[in-house]
DSSP file (Angstrom, degrees, kcal/mol; ACC not computed):
  #  RESIDUE AA STRUCTURE BP1 BP2  ACC     N-H-->O    O-->H-N    N-H-->O    O-->H-N    TCO  KAPPA ALPHA  PHI   PSI    X-CA   Y-CA   Z-CA
    1    1 A M              0   0    0      0, 0.0     2,-0.5     0, 0.0     0, 0.0   0.000 360.0 360.0 360.0 137.0   31.0    1.3   18.9
    2    2 A T        -     0   0    0      9,-0.1     2,-0.5    10,-0.0     8,-0.0  -0.843 360.0-156.1-101.5 128.6   28.0    2.8   17.1
    3    3 A S        -     0   0    0     -2,-0.5     8,-2.2     2,-0.0     2,-0.4  -0.914   7.5-154.3-107.6 129.6   28.4    6.1   15.2
    4    4 A R  B     -A   10   0A   0     -2,-0.5     2,-0.5     6,-0.2     6,-0.2  -0.890  10.2-174.8-106.8 136.1   25.2    8.2   14.7
    5    5 A L        -     0   0    0      4,-1.0     4,-0.4    -2,-0.4   131,-0.1  -0.949  55.9 -39.0-127.7 104.1   25.0   10.5   11.8
    6    6 A G  S >  S-     0   0    0     -2,-0.5     3,-0.9     2,-0.1     2,-0.4   0.008 101.4 -32.8  65.6 177.6   22.0   12.7   11.7
    7    7 A R  T 3  S+     0   0    0      1,-0.2   128,-0.5    -3,-0.1   129,-0.1  -0.548 128.6   8.0 -72.4 126.4   18.6   11.6   12.6
    8    8 A G  T 3  S+     0   0    0     -2,-0.4     2,-0.6     1,-0.2    -1,-0.2   0.309  93.9 116.2  96.4 -10.9   17.8    8.1   11.9
    9    9 A Y    <   +     0   0    0     -3,-0.9    -4,-1.0    -4,-0.4     2,-0.6  -0.824  32.0 174.0-103.2 121.8   21.2    6.8   10.9
   10   10 A D  B  >  -A    4   0A   0     -2,-0.6     4,-2.2   121,-0.3     3,-0.3  -0.926  15.3-163.6-128.0 108.1   22.8    4.1   13.1
   11   11 A E  H  > S+     0   0    0     -8,-2.2     4,-2.9    -2,-0.6     5,-0.2   0.864  88.3  55.8 -63.3 -36.1   26.0    2.8   11.6
   12   12 A G  H  > S+     0   0    0     -9,-0.2     4,-2.2     1,-0.2    -1,-0.2   0.891 109.5  45.3 -61.4 -41.5   26.1   -0.3   13.8
   13   13 A K  H  > S+     0   0    0     -3,-0.3     4,-2.1     2,-0.2    -1,-0.2   0.873 114.5  48.5 -69.2 -39.1   22.7   -1.3   12.7
   14   14 A V  H  X S+     0   0    0     -4,-2.2     4,-2.1     2,-0.2    -2,-0.2   0.911 111.3  49.5 -66.2 -46.6   23.5   -0.7    9.1
   15   15 A R  H  X S+     0   0    0     -4,-2.9     4,-2.4     1,-0.2    -2,-0.2   0.927 111.4  50.0 -59.1 -45.9   26.8   -2.6    9.3
   16   16 A N  H  X S+     0   0    0     -4,-2.2     4,-1.7    -5,-0.2    -2,-0.2   0.890 107.4  54.4 -64.7 -36.4   24.9   -5.5   11.0
   17   17 A A  H  X S+     0   0    0     -4,-2.1     4,-1.9     2,-0.2    -1,-0.2   0.910 111.6  45.1 -55.1 -46.6   22.3   -5.5    8.2
   18   18 A F  H  X S+     0   0    0     -4,-2.1     4,-1.9     1,-0.2    -2,-0.2   0.885 108.4  56.4 -63.8 -39.9   25.0   -5.9    5.7
   19   19 A R  H  < S+     0   0    0     -4,-2.4    -1,-0.2     1,-0.2    -2,-0.2   0.836 110.1  44.9 -63.7 -36.1   26.7   -8.5    7.8
   20   20 A V  H  X S+     0   0    0     -4,-1.7     4,-1.3     1,-0.2    -1,-0.2   0.850 110.2  57.7 -76.4 -34.1   23.6  -10.7    7.7
   21   21 A S  H  X S+     0   0    0     -4,-1.9     4,-2.6    -5,-0.2     5,-0.5   0.865  94.1  65.8 -64.6 -37.3   23.1  -10.0    4.0
   22   22 A V  H  X S+     0   0    0     -4,-1.9     4,-2.2     1,-0.2     5,-0.3   0.961 107.5  32.5 -63.1 -60.8   26.4  -11.3    2.8
   23   23 A P  H  > S+     0   0    0      0, 0.0     4,-2.0     0, 0.0    -1,-0.2   0.889 122.9  47.6 -67.9 -31.2   26.2  -15.1    3.6
   24   24 A S  H  X S+     0   0    0     -4,-1.3     4,-2.3     2,-0.2     5,-0.2   0.908 115.4  43.1 -72.4 -38.7   22.4  -15.3    3.0
   25   25 A A  H  X S+     0   0    0     -4,-2.6     4,-2.0    -5,-0.2     5,-0.3   0.873 116.3  47.9 -77.6 -34.3   22.4  -13.5   -0.2
   26   26 A L  H  X S+     0   0    0     -4,-2.2     4,-2.5    -5,-0.5    -2,-0.2   0.939 114.4  45.4 -65.4 -46.3   25.4  -15.3   -1.5
   27   27 A A  H  X S+     0   0    0     -4,-2.0     4,-2.0    -5,-0.3     5,-0.2   0.927 116.3  45.7 -63.0 -46.4   24.2  -18.7   -0.6
   28   28 A L  H  X S+     0   0    0     -4,-2.3     4,-2.1    -5,-0.2    -1,-0.2   0.925 114.8  46.2 -65.3 -43.7   20.7  -18.1   -2.0
   29   29 A G  H  X S+     0   0    0     -4,-2.0     4,-2.5    -5,-0.2     5,-0.3   0.894 110.4  53.5 -67.2 -40.3   22.0  -16.6   -5.2
   30   30 A F  H  X S+     0   0    0     -4,-2.5     4,-2.3    -5,-0.3     5,-0.3   0.944 111.3  45.5 -63.2 -41.7   24.5  -19.3   -5.7
   31   31 A V  H  X S+     0   0    0     -4,-2.0     4,-2.4     1,-0.2     8,-0.3   0.894 113.4  51.1 -61.5 -41.1   21.9  -22.1   -5.4
   32   32 A M  H  < S+     0   0    0     -4,-2.1    -1,-0.2    -5,-0.2    -2,-0.2   0.863 115.2  40.6 -72.5 -31.0   19.5  -20.1   -7.7
   33   33 A V  H  < S+     0   0    0     -4,-2.5    -2,-0.2    25,-0.2    -1,-0.2   0.875 121.0  42.1 -84.1 -33.9   22.1  -19.6  -10.5
   34   34 A C  H  < S+     0   0    0     -4,-2.3    -2,-0.2    -5,-0.3    -3,-0.2   0.880 132.5  17.9 -79.4 -38.6   23.6  -23.2  -10.2
   35   35 A W  S  X S+     0   0    0     -4,-2.4     4,-2.6    -5,-0.3     5,-0.2  -0.471  71.6 152.6-129.2  62.1   20.3  -25.2   -9.8
   36   36 A P  H  > S+     0   0    0      0, 0.0     4,-2.7     0, 0.0     5,-0.4   0.908  75.2  48.3 -60.3 -48.6   17.4  -22.9  -11.0
   37   37 A V  H  > S+     0   0    0      1,-0.2     4,-1.8     2,-0.2    10,-0.2   0.913 116.4  42.0 -60.7 -46.5   15.1  -25.6  -12.1
   38   38 A W  H  > S+     0   0    0      2,-0.2     4,-2.0     3,-0.2    -1,-0.2   0.918 114.8  51.8 -68.0 -43.0   15.5  -27.6   -8.8
   39   39 A F  H  X S+     0   0    0     -4,-2.6     4,-1.1    -8,-0.3     3,-0.3   0.972 116.7  38.0 -60.6 -53.5   15.3  -24.5   -6.5
   40   40 A W  H  <>S+     0   0    0     -4,-2.7     5,-2.9    -5,-0.2    -1,-0.2   0.856 111.4  58.5 -73.2 -28.0   12.1  -23.1   -8.0
   41   41 A G  H ><5S+     0   0    0     -4,-1.8     3,-1.4    -5,-0.4    -1,-0.2   0.875 100.4  57.8 -64.1 -35.9   10.6  -26.6   -8.4
   42   42 A L  H 3<5S+     0   0    0     -4,-2.0    -1,-0.2    -3,-0.3    -2,-0.2   0.830 107.4  49.8 -56.6 -31.9   11.1  -27.0   -4.5
   43   43 A L  T 3<5S-     0   0    0     -4,-1.1    70,-0.7     2,-0.2    -1,-0.3   0.411 124.0-107.8 -91.2   5.0    8.9  -23.8   -4.3
   44   44 A G  T < 5S+     0   0    0     -3,-1.4     2,-0.5     1,-0.2    -3,-0.2   0.670  79.6 127.5  79.4  19.9    6.3  -25.3   -6.6
   45   45 A I      < -     0   0    0     -5,-2.9     2,-0.6    -6,-0.1    -1,-0.2  -0.950  49.2-148.6-112.2 121.8    7.2  -23.0   -9.6
   46   46 A D        -     0   0    0     -2,-0.5     3,-0.1     1,-0.1    -9,-0.1  -0.826  10.6-171.2 -91.4 118.9    7.9  -24.7  -12.9
   47   47 A L    >   -     0   0    0     -2,-0.6     3,-1.9     1,-0.3    -1,-0.1   0.499  20.8-167.4 -88.4  -3.3   10.4  -22.8  -15.0
   48   48 A G  T 3   -     0   0    0      1,-0.2    -1,-0.3   -11,-0.1   -11,-0.0  -0.276  61.3 -27.7  56.8-136.7    9.8  -25.0  -18.0
   49   49 A D  T 3  S+     0   0    0      1,-0.2    -1,-0.2    -3,-0.1     3,-0.1   0.191 127.5  75.6 -95.9  13.8   12.4  -24.6  -20.7
   50   50 A A    <   +     0   0    0     -3,-1.9     4,-0.4     1,-0.1    -1,-0.2  -0.512  42.3 147.2-126.1  66.0   13.2  -21.0  -19.8
   51   51 A P     >  +     0   0    0      0, 0.0     4,-2.1     0, 0.0     3,-0.2   0.547  50.7  93.5 -78.1  -2.3   15.4  -20.9  -16.6
   52   52 A Y  H  > S+     0   0    0      1,-0.2     4,-2.4     2,-0.2     5,-0.2   0.845  78.9  52.1 -69.4 -32.5   17.3  -17.8  -17.7
   53   53 A P  H  > S+     0   0    0      0, 0.0     4,-2.6     0, 0.0    -1,-0.2   0.911 112.6  49.0 -60.8 -35.3   15.1  -15.1  -16.0
   54   54 A A  H  > S+     0   0    0     -4,-0.4     4,-2.2    -3,-0.2    -2,-0.2   0.864 109.7  50.9 -69.9 -34.4   15.6  -17.1  -12.7
   55   55 A I  H  X S+     0   0    0     -4,-2.1     4,-2.0     2,-0.2    -1,-0.2   0.891 109.6  51.3 -71.7 -37.9   19.3  -17.3  -13.3
   56   56 A L  H  X S+     0   0    0     -4,-2.4     4,-1.8     2,-0.2    -2,-0.2   0.949 110.8  48.0 -55.7 -52.0   19.4  -13.6  -13.8
   57   57 A Y  H  X S+     0   0    0     -4,-2.6     4,-2.1     1,-0.2    -2,-0.2   0.899 108.6  52.9 -56.9 -41.9   17.5  -13.1  -10.6
   58   58 A G  H  X S+     0   0    0     -4,-2.2     4,-2.5     1,-0.2    -1,-0.2   0.900 107.4  53.6 -62.5 -39.9   19.8  -15.3   -8.8
   59   59 A S  H  X S+     0   0    0     -4,-2.0     4,-2.0     1,-0.2    -1,-0.2   0.834 105.6  52.4 -65.3 -31.0   22.7  -13.3  -10.1
   60   60 A V  H  X S+     0   0    0     -4,-1.8     4,-2.4     2,-0.2    -1,-0.2   0.932 109.5  49.7 -64.6 -46.2   21.2  -10.1   -8.8
   61   61 A I  H  X S+     0   0    0     -4,-2.1     4,-2.1     1,-0.2    -2,-0.2   0.904 110.7  49.3 -58.9 -44.8   20.9  -11.8   -5.3
   62   62 A M  H  X S+     0   0    0     -4,-2.5     4,-2.4     2,-0.2    -1,-0.2   0.895 108.5  54.4 -63.1 -38.0   24.5  -12.9   -5.5
   63   63 A G  H  X S+     0   0    0     -4,-2.0     4,-3.5     2,-0.2     5,-0.2   0.892 105.6  52.8 -61.0 -44.4   25.5   -9.3   -6.5
   64   64 A V  H  X S+     0   0    0     -4,-2.4     4,-2.0     2,-0.2    -1,-0.2   0.915 108.3  50.1 -52.8 -47.1   23.7   -8.0   -3.4
   65   65 A G  H  X S+     0   0    0     -4,-2.1     4,-0.8     2,-0.2    -2,-0.2   0.943 113.3  45.8 -60.4 -48.8   25.7  -10.4   -1.3
   66   66 A L  H >X S+     0   0    0     -4,-2.4     3,-1.6     1,-0.2     4,-0.9   0.965 114.0  48.3 -60.3 -51.1   29.0   -9.2   -2.9
   67   67 A A  H 3X S+     0   0    0     -4,-3.5     4,-1.5     1,-0.3     3,-0.4   0.834 103.2  61.9 -63.0 -28.4   28.1   -5.5   -2.6
   68   68 A S  H 3X S+     0   0    0     -4,-2.0     4,-2.3     1,-0.2    -1,-0.3   0.713  90.4  69.7 -69.7 -19.6   27.1   -6.1    1.1
   69   69 A I  H <X S+     0   0    0     -3,-1.6     4,-1.6    -4,-0.8    -1,-0.2   0.950 102.2  44.0 -60.0 -48.8   30.7   -7.1    1.7
   70   70 A G  H  X S+     0   0    0     -4,-0.9     4,-3.3    -3,-0.4    -2,-0.2   0.902 109.0  58.4 -61.2 -38.4   31.6   -3.4    1.1
   71   71 A G  H  < S+     0   0    0     -4,-1.5    -1,-0.2     1,-0.2    -2,-0.2   0.847 103.5  51.3 -60.0 -36.3   28.7   -2.4    3.2
   72   72 A M  H  < S+     0   0    0     -4,-2.3    -1,-0.2   -54,-0.2    -2,-0.2   0.932 116.6  40.4 -62.0 -41.3   30.0   -4.3    6.2
   73   73 A R  H  < S+     0   0    0     -4,-1.6    -2,-0.2     1,-0.3    -1,-0.2   0.915 136.9  12.8 -75.6 -42.9   33.4   -2.6    5.8
   74   74 A A     X  +     0   0    0     -4,-3.3     4,-0.7    -5,-0.2    -1,-0.3  -0.745  67.8 174.8-130.2  81.3   32.1    1.0    5.0
   75   75 A P  T >4 S+     0   0    0      0, 0.0     3,-0.7     0, 0.0    -1,-0.1   0.871  77.7  53.8 -69.2 -32.5   28.4    1.2    5.7
   76   76 A R  G >4 S+     0   0    0      1,-0.2     3,-1.4     2,-0.2     4,-0.2   0.918 106.9  54.2 -66.3 -39.9   28.0    5.0    5.0
   77   77 A S  G 34 S+     0   0    0      1,-0.3    -1,-0.2    -3,-0.2     3,-0.2   0.671 112.0  44.7 -68.1 -17.1   29.6    4.5    1.5
   78   78 A H  G XX S+     0   0    0     -4,-0.7     3,-1.2    -3,-0.7     4,-0.7   0.041  72.3 115.4-114.6  22.8   27.1    1.8    0.7
   79   79 A L  H X>  +     0   0    0     -3,-1.4     4,-1.5     1,-0.3     3,-1.0   0.856  69.2  68.5 -64.2 -32.0   23.8    3.4    1.9
   80   80 A G  H 3> S+     0   0    0      1,-0.3     4,-2.3    -4,-0.2    -1,-0.3   0.790  90.5  63.0 -60.0 -25.9   22.6    3.5   -1.7
   81   81 A L  H <> S+     0   0    0     -3,-1.2     4,-2.6     2,-0.2    -1,-0.3   0.878 101.7  50.3 -61.8 -41.8   22.4   -0.3   -1.5
   82   82 A L  H <X S+     0   0    0     -3,-1.0     4,-2.2    -4,-0.7    -2,-0.2   0.880 110.0  49.3 -68.5 -37.1   19.8   -0.1    1.2
   83   83 A L  H  X S+     0   0    0     -4,-1.5     4,-2.6     2,-0.2     5,-0.2   0.920 111.9  49.5 -64.5 -44.7   17.8    2.4   -0.8
   84   84 A F  H  X S+     0   0    0     -4,-2.3     4,-3.3     1,-0.2     5,-0.3   0.951 111.9  47.6 -61.8 -49.4   18.0    0.0   -3.8
   85   85 A L  H  X S+     0   0    0     -4,-2.6     4,-2.3     1,-0.2     5,-0.4   0.909 111.8  50.6 -61.4 -43.8   16.9   -3.1   -1.7
   86   86 A A  H  X S+     0   0    0     -4,-2.2     4,-1.6     2,-0.2    -1,-0.2   0.897 115.9  41.4 -58.5 -41.3   14.0   -1.1   -0.2
   87   87 A C  H  X S+     0   0    0     -4,-2.6     4,-3.1     2,-0.2     5,-0.3   0.958 117.1  44.5 -72.3 -51.5   12.8    0.0   -3.6
   88   88 A Y  H  X S+     0   0    0     -4,-3.3     4,-2.2    -5,-0.2    -2,-0.2   0.910 117.3  45.5 -68.9 -36.8   13.3   -3.3   -5.6
   89   89 A K  H  X S+     0   0    0     -4,-2.3     4,-1.8    -5,-0.3    -1,-0.2   0.873 113.3  49.7 -68.8 -35.8   11.8   -5.5   -2.8
   90   90 A G  H  X S+     0   0    0     -4,-1.6     4,-2.4    -5,-0.4    -2,-0.2   0.941 112.1  47.3 -69.0 -41.9    8.9   -3.1   -2.3
   91   91 A A  H  X S+     0   0    0     -4,-3.1     4,-2.4     1,-0.2     5,-0.3   0.923 110.6  54.0 -58.1 -42.9    8.1   -3.1   -6.0
   92   92 A A  H  X S+     0   0    0     -4,-2.2     4,-2.2    -5,-0.3     5,-0.2   0.868 108.3  48.5 -59.1 -40.3    8.4   -6.9   -6.0
   93   93 A V  H  X S+     0   0    0     -4,-1.8     4,-2.8     2,-0.2     5,-0.4   0.955 110.5  51.4 -69.4 -50.2    5.8   -7.2   -3.2
   94   94 A V  H  X S+     0   0    0     -4,-2.4     4,-2.5     1,-0.2    -2,-0.2   0.940 117.4  38.2 -51.4 -49.5    3.4   -4.9   -5.0
   95   95 A F  H  X S+     0   0    0     -4,-2.4     4,-2.3     2,-0.2     5,-0.3   0.821 114.6  53.1 -77.7 -27.5    3.6   -6.8   -8.2
   96   96 A L  H  X S+     0   0    0     -4,-2.2     4,-3.0    -5,-0.3     5,-0.3   0.954 114.3  43.5 -63.3 -51.1    3.7  -10.2   -6.6
   97   97 A L  H  X S+     0   0    0     -4,-2.8     4,-3.0    -5,-0.2     5,-0.3   0.938 115.0  49.8 -58.2 -49.4    0.5   -9.4   -4.6
   98   98 A G  H  X S+     0   0    0     -4,-2.5     4,-2.0    -5,-0.4    -1,-0.2   0.923 115.9  40.5 -62.3 -46.3   -1.1   -7.8   -7.7
   99   99 A H  H  X S+     0   0    0     -4,-2.3     4,-2.6     2,-0.2    -1,-0.2   0.923 116.7  50.0 -69.9 -46.7   -0.4  -10.8  -10.0
  100  100 A G  H  X S+     0   0    0     -4,-3.0     4,-2.4    -5,-0.3    -2,-0.2   0.930 112.8  45.0 -63.8 -44.4   -1.2  -13.4   -7.3
  101  101 A L  H  X S+     0   0    0     -4,-3.0     4,-2.6    -5,-0.3    -1,-0.2   0.898 111.7  53.3 -66.1 -39.1   -4.5  -11.8   -6.4
  102  102 A H  H  X S+     0   0    0     -4,-2.0     4,-1.1    -5,-0.3    -2,-0.2   0.899 110.0  48.9 -62.8 -37.5   -5.5  -11.4  -10.0
  103  103 A A  H ><>S+     0   0    0     -4,-2.6     5,-2.6     1,-0.2     3,-0.6   0.936 111.0  49.6 -64.2 -46.5   -4.7  -15.1  -10.6
  104  104 A L  H ><5S+     0   0    0     -4,-2.4     3,-2.0     1,-0.2    -2,-0.2   0.895 106.7  53.2 -64.4 -40.6   -6.8  -16.1   -7.7
  105  105 A L  H 3<5S+     0   0    0     -4,-2.6    -1,-0.2     1,-0.3    -2,-0.2   0.773 108.8  53.3 -67.3 -19.9   -9.8  -14.0   -8.8
  106  106 A E  T <<5S-     0   0    0     -4,-1.1    -1,-0.3    -3,-0.6    -2,-0.2   0.341 122.7-109.6 -92.5   5.7   -9.5  -15.8  -12.1
  107  107 A G  T < 5S+     0   0    0     -3,-2.0     2,-0.2     1,-0.3    -3,-0.2   0.588  72.3 139.4  81.3   7.9   -9.6  -19.2  -10.3
  108  108 A R      < -     0   0    0     -5,-2.6    -1,-0.3    -6,-0.2     2,-0.2  -0.582  55.6-107.2 -91.3 156.0   -6.0  -20.1  -11.0
  109  109 A H        -     0   0    0     -2,-0.2    -1,-0.1    -5,-0.0    -5,-0.0  -0.507  27.3-163.1 -79.6 142.0   -3.6  -21.7   -8.5
  110  110 A V        -     0   0    0     -2,-0.2     5,-0.1    -7,-0.0   -10,-0.0  -0.988  25.9-115.5-125.4 121.6   -0.9  -19.6   -7.0
  111  111 A P    >>  -     0   0    0      0, 0.0     3,-1.4     0, 0.0     4,-0.7  -0.200  18.2-125.2 -57.0 143.1    2.0  -21.4   -5.3
  112  112 A V  H 3> S+     0   0    0      1,-0.3     4,-2.0     2,-0.2     3,-0.4   0.768 107.2  69.6 -57.1 -31.0    2.4  -20.9   -1.6
  113  113 A A  H 3> S+     0   0    0    -70,-0.7     4,-3.4     1,-0.3    -1,-0.3   0.819  89.0  60.3 -65.5 -30.5    5.8  -19.7   -2.2
  114  114 A V  H <> S+     0   0    0     -3,-1.4     4,-2.0     1,-0.2    -1,-0.3   0.926 107.5  45.0 -58.8 -43.1    4.7  -16.6   -3.9
  115  115 A W  H  X S+     0   0    0     -4,-0.7     4,-2.0    -3,-0.4    -2,-0.2   0.859 113.7  49.0 -70.0 -35.8    3.0  -15.5   -0.7
  116  116 A I  H  X S+     0   0    0     -4,-2.0     4,-2.9     2,-0.2     5,-0.3   0.952 112.4  48.5 -70.9 -44.2    5.9  -16.5    1.5
  117  117 A I  H  X S+     0   0    0     -4,-3.4     4,-2.9     1,-0.2     5,-0.2   0.912 111.1  50.8 -59.4 -35.6    8.3  -14.6   -0.8
  118  118 A A  H  X S+     0   0    0     -4,-2.0     4,-2.1    -5,-0.3    -1,-0.2   0.941 111.5  47.7 -65.8 -44.2    6.1  -11.6   -0.8
  119  119 A A  H  X S+     0   0    0     -4,-2.0     4,-1.9     2,-0.2    -1,-0.2   0.873 114.4  44.6 -62.2 -43.6    5.9  -11.6    3.0
  120  120 A L  H  X S+     0   0    0     -4,-2.9     4,-2.2     2,-0.2    -2,-0.2   0.895 114.6  50.7 -68.2 -37.9    9.8  -12.0    3.4
  121  121 A W  H  X S+     0   0    0     -4,-2.9     4,-2.3    -5,-0.3    -2,-0.2   0.871 108.3  52.5 -67.4 -34.7   10.4   -9.3    0.8
  122  122 A L  H  X S+     0   0    0     -4,-2.1     4,-2.4     2,-0.2     5,-0.2   0.922 109.6  48.3 -64.0 -46.8    7.9   -7.0    2.5
  123  123 A Q  H  X S+     0   0    0     -4,-1.9     4,-1.8     1,-0.2    -2,-0.2   0.881 114.2  46.2 -62.8 -37.2    9.8   -7.4    5.8
  124  124 A Q  H  X S+     0   0    0     -4,-2.2     4,-2.5     2,-0.2    -1,-0.2   0.843 110.6  52.4 -73.8 -34.3   13.1   -6.8    4.1
  125  125 A A  H  X S+     0   0    0     -4,-2.3     4,-2.3     2,-0.2    -2,-0.2   0.946 113.9  44.4 -63.7 -49.2   11.8   -3.7    2.2
  126  126 A I  H  X S+     0   0    0     -4,-2.4     4,-2.0     1,-0.2    -2,-0.2   0.866 113.4  50.1 -64.4 -37.5   10.5   -2.2    5.4
  127  127 A S  H  X S+     0   0    0     -4,-1.8     4,-1.3    -5,-0.2    -1,-0.2   0.910 113.2  44.8 -68.7 -41.6   13.7   -3.1    7.3
  128  128 A N  H  X S+     0   0    0     -4,-2.5     4,-1.7     1,-0.2    -1,-0.2   0.860 111.7  53.1 -70.9 -32.7   15.9   -1.6    4.8
  129  129 A A  H  < S+     0   0    0     -4,-2.3     5,-0.2     1,-0.2    -2,-0.2   0.868 108.3  51.7 -67.2 -34.9   13.7    1.6    4.5
  130  130 A R  H  < S+     0   0    0     -4,-2.0    -1,-0.2     1,-0.2    -2,-0.2   0.824 110.5  48.3 -70.5 -29.5   13.9    2.1    8.2
  131  131 A L  H  < S+     0   0    0     -4,-1.3  -121,-0.3    -5,-0.1    -2,-0.2   0.798  90.0  96.9 -77.5 -30.8   17.7    1.8    8.1
  132  132 A Y  S  < S-     0   0    0     -4,-1.7     2,-1.8   -50,-0.1     3,-0.1  -0.421  80.1-128.7 -66.5 128.1   18.1    4.3    5.3
  133  133 A P    >   -     0   0    0      0, 0.0     3,-2.1     0, 0.0    -1,-0.1  -0.536  28.4-177.2 -85.8  86.7   18.8    7.7    6.6
  134  134 A W  T 3  S+     0   0    0     -2,-1.8  -126,-0.1     1,-0.3    -2,-0.0   0.735  79.1  47.6 -54.5 -30.3   16.1    9.6    4.7
  135  135 A G  T 3  S+     0   0    0   -128,-0.5    -1,-0.3    -3,-0.1     2,-0.2   0.393  80.8 124.3 -97.0   3.7   17.2   13.0    5.9
  136  136 A L    <   -     0   0    0     -3,-2.1     2,-0.3  -129,-0.1  -130,-0.0  -0.462  42.9-162.4 -67.8 126.5   20.9   12.6    5.2
  137  137 A R              0   0    0     -2,-0.2    -2,-0.1     1,-0.1    -1,-0.0  -0.797 360.0 360.0-109.4 157.1   22.4   15.4    3.0
  138  138 A E              0   0    0     -2,-0.3    -1,-0.1     0, 0.0    -2,-0.1   0.492 360.0 360.0 -72.2 360.0   25.7   15.3    1.1
């Protein structure tokens, strides 16, 4: 059963979004924290001797998966997570594209993974922003 709360909030869709996020974020984050050099190497990105920012990023993705478990159970209580995801992924897209285009204009190579990640994150930012009940009052 789908519960509607105000304009634009569909509890069933929000619950399903969290349900999809749990296994995908946990699996992706786990691989990123356990094998960061291998994972990013597959994407054509060399971490060199500094895998730690990539490990931190993988930890954030695992955290999203863990928090999404709560969102599956109680979607309304976890709406802030949708807002966080829309904001952080939207910001990531802006800066990935900005830095990628700047690199291209300087004649430097940009791994295809950067454009793929930007496209996926844009889709996720839009999806999460559409699910978030912008007019919801406490």
